[in-house]
C-alpha positions in Angstrom: 115.9 100.1 111.7 114.5 97.1 110.9 110.9 97.0 108.9 108.5 94.4 108.0 105.2 94.8 105.4 102.3 92.7 106.5 99.8 92.1 103.8 96.5 91.6 105.6 94.4 89.6 103.5 90.9 88.1 104.4 88.9 85.4 102.2 85.5 86.2 103.3 84.9 89.8 102.0 81.4 90.3 101.9 81.5 92.6 98.7 83.7 90.1 97.3 84.9 86.5 98.5 87.6 85.1 97.8 89.1 88.4 96.3 92.9 87.9 97.3 92.9 84.6 95.0 91.5 85.8 91.8 93.4 85.4 88.8 95.1 88.2 87.1 96.6 87.7 84.0 98.0 84.2 85.5 98.8 85.1 89.1 96.4 85.3 91.8 96.1 88.8 93.3 97.8 88.4 96.6 101.0 87.5 94.8 100.9 90.7 92.5 100.3 92.6 96.0 103.4 90.8 97.6 105.7 90.9 94.8 105.3 94.5 94.3 105.7 95.0 97.7 109.3 93.3 97.9 110.1 95.9 95.6 110.4 98.6 98.0 113.7 99.3 99.4 113.3 99.9 103.1 111.6 97.1 103.9 113.6 93.7 105.1 110.5 91.4 105.4 107.1 90.9 103.8 104.4 88.9 105.2 100.6 87.7 104.1 98.7 87.9 107.3 95.8 85.9 106.6 93.2 83.5 108.2 92.1 81.4 105.6 94.3 78.3 104.9 93.7 78.6 100.9 95.4 81.6 101.1 98.0 80.3 103.2 98.5 77.4 100.5 98.7 79.8 97.5 101.2 82.3 99.2 103.6 79.2 99.9 103.0 78.0 96.4 104.7 81.2 94.9 107.1 81.0 97.5 106.0 83.7 99.8 106.0 84.4 103.6 102.9 83.8 105.2 101.4 83.8 108.7 97.5 82.4 109.7 96.4 84.6 112.1 93.2 85.3 114.0 89.7 84.7 112.3 88.5 87.3 114.9 90.3 90.1 114.4 88.1 93.2 113.4 90.8 95.2 111.2 94.0 94.8 109.2 95.6 96.7 111.9 94.9 94.2 114.4 96.3 91.5 111.8 99.4 93.3 111.7 99.8 93.6 115.4 99.5 89.5 115.8 102.2 89.4 113.2 104.2 91.7 115.3 104.5 89.6 118.3 106.4 86.9 116.0 109.0 89.9 115.0 109.8 91.2 117.9 113.1 92.8 116.7 110.7 94.8 114.5 110.7 98.7 114.5 108.2 99.8 112.1 105.4 97.8 110.8 103.6 98.9 107.3 100.3 97.9 106.5 99.7 97.1 102.5 96.7 96.8 101.0 95.8 93.5 100.0 93.5 94.5 97.2 95.9 96.8 95.0 98.0 94.5 92.9 99.9 97.7 91.2 100.9 98.8 94.6 103.9 101.4 93.6 106.9 100.8 95.8 107.7 104.4 96.1 104.5 104.8 98.0 105.8 102.2 100.7 109.5 103.7 100.4 107.5 107.0 101.5 106.1 105.9 104.5 109.5 104.1 105.3 111.4 107.1 105.1 109.0 109.1 107.3 110.2 107.6 110.4 113.5 108.8 110.0 111.4 111.7 112.3 111.9 110.1 115.8 108.5 112.0 116.5 106.4 109.9 113.8 104.1 107.4 115.4 101.9 106.6 112.9 102.3 107.5 109.1 100.0 107.6 106.1 99.5 109.0 102.5 97.2 111.9 101.1 97.1 113.0 97.8 95.6 116.9 96.6 94.0 115.4 93.8 90.9 115.9 94.4 87.6 116.7 92.4 84.1 118.2 93.0 82.9 114.3 93.0 85.2 113.4 95.6 84.4 115.7 98.1 80.8 114.4 98.0 81.6 110.7 97.8 81.6 109.4 101.3 83.9 106.4 100.2 86.8 109.1 99.4 87.7 109.9 102.8 89.0 113.5 103.4 91.9 114.5 106.1 92.8 117.8 107.6 96.5 118.6 109.1 98.3 120.9 111.1 101.2 123.0 110.8 103.6 119.8 111.4 101.7 117.8 108.8 99.8 115.8 111.5 96.2 114.6 110.8 93.5 117.1 113.0 91.0 114.9 111.4 89.7 112.5 108.9 86.2 112.5 107.2 83.9 111.0 104.6 82.7 114.6 104.3 84.3 117.6 102.7 86.4 119.2 105.4 86.7 121.8 105.9 82.9 122.7 105.1 82.5 124.8 102.0 79.0 125.6 102.1 79.6 129.2 103.5 82.0 130.5 100.4 81.1 131.2 96.7 82.4 129.7 93.5 84.4 126.1 93.2 85.3 125.2 96.6 88.8 123.5 95.1 89.8 127.0 94.3 89.3 128.3 97.9 91.0 125.4 100.0 93.5 122.7 98.7 91.6 119.5 99.9 93.9 116.9 100.5 91.9 113.0 99.9 93.5 110.0 102.3 95.1 107.4 100.8 94.9 104.5 102.8 98.9 102.9 103.5 100.0 103.2 107.2 103.0 102.6 109.0 103.5 102.3 112.7 106.2 102.4 115.3 106.2 99.2 116.6 105.6 99.9 120.2 102.4 102.0 118.9 100.7 99.3 116.7 100.6 97.1 120.1 99.1 100.1 122.0 96.6 100.5 119.4 95.0 97.6 119.6 94.4 97.6 123.1 92.1 101.0 122.7 88.8 100.7 123.1 86.3 101.7 120.3 84.9 105.1 120.1 81.6 106.6 119.2 83.5 109.0 116.8 84.6 106.3 115.1 81.7 104.3 114.8 80.1 107.3 113.2 82.5 107.7 110.6 83.5 104.0 110.6 86.9 105.1 110.3 89.5 103.3 112.2 92.0 105.8 112.4 89.6 108.3 114.5 90.3 106.1 117.8 94.0 106.9 117.4 93.3 110.5 117.1 90.7 110.5 120.1 93.2 108.7 122.0 95.9 111.3 121.7 98.4 109.5 118.7 99.3 111.9 116.4 99.4 110.7 112.9 101.8 112.3 110.3 100.5 112.5 106.9 102.8 112.3 103.9 101.6 113.7 100.3 102.2 111.7 97.6 101.2 112.1 93.7 101.1 108.7 93.4 97.6 106.2 93.4 97.1 103.0 92.2 93.5 101.1 91.7 92.3 99.0 94.1 89.9 95.8 93.4 86.9 96.0 96.0 84.1 94.7 94.0 84.2 92.4 91.2 83.1 95.2 88.6 86.7 96.6 89.6 89.4 93.6 88.0 88.6 95.0 84.2 90.4 98.3 84.9 93.1 96.5 86.6 93.7 94.2 84.2 93.8 96.8 81.5 96.9 98.1 83.4 98.7 95.2 83.9 
């Protein structure tokens, strides 16, 4: 099984323009993500997918592999699919978040290993470490599973709803928070990019709901590992403290 890891990296982030190239103790963030991802066993090749020549130059400068992709892709999934077109021998694609400079190779290895099960089409991660604040925070995505560990639904709301029960909802149900790393079988990834957007995904602003709507299965593997991302400039200091 040949596995490629793709790191989508946009320069024109609305909340933090130029984010992939910010300096983190002597290295641009994209380099730290690339180096961390390259340590994962089972990933044969890591490629940065970007729409900006400045990021291309930065990756080439530290000796990484990079592909210039269309500036019109609506998501990292579409950017991964474009890279796949140039790697026809790949069986699995791992979508690696470009804003997690402390990416843990073990998380990526967990995703790769999940594809030893031939029924897995798409894989992602979930963490049972959930707080009351997480339940009520729309930026913390919650997910519920079926008996096989496949996702039934993802939501920005607390699912299942706990307002009918008394006491601490965390004592009544083992809530699961989504960790936004994905793996896809190559043929499935190609098909995902042909699906029409749905009202469901637009309502929640969650791309994965489109895949569920059209009948694709998403296997959710539990992990206790979570690394901080850099979403806005205020997040930089917390990451610097951990480097």
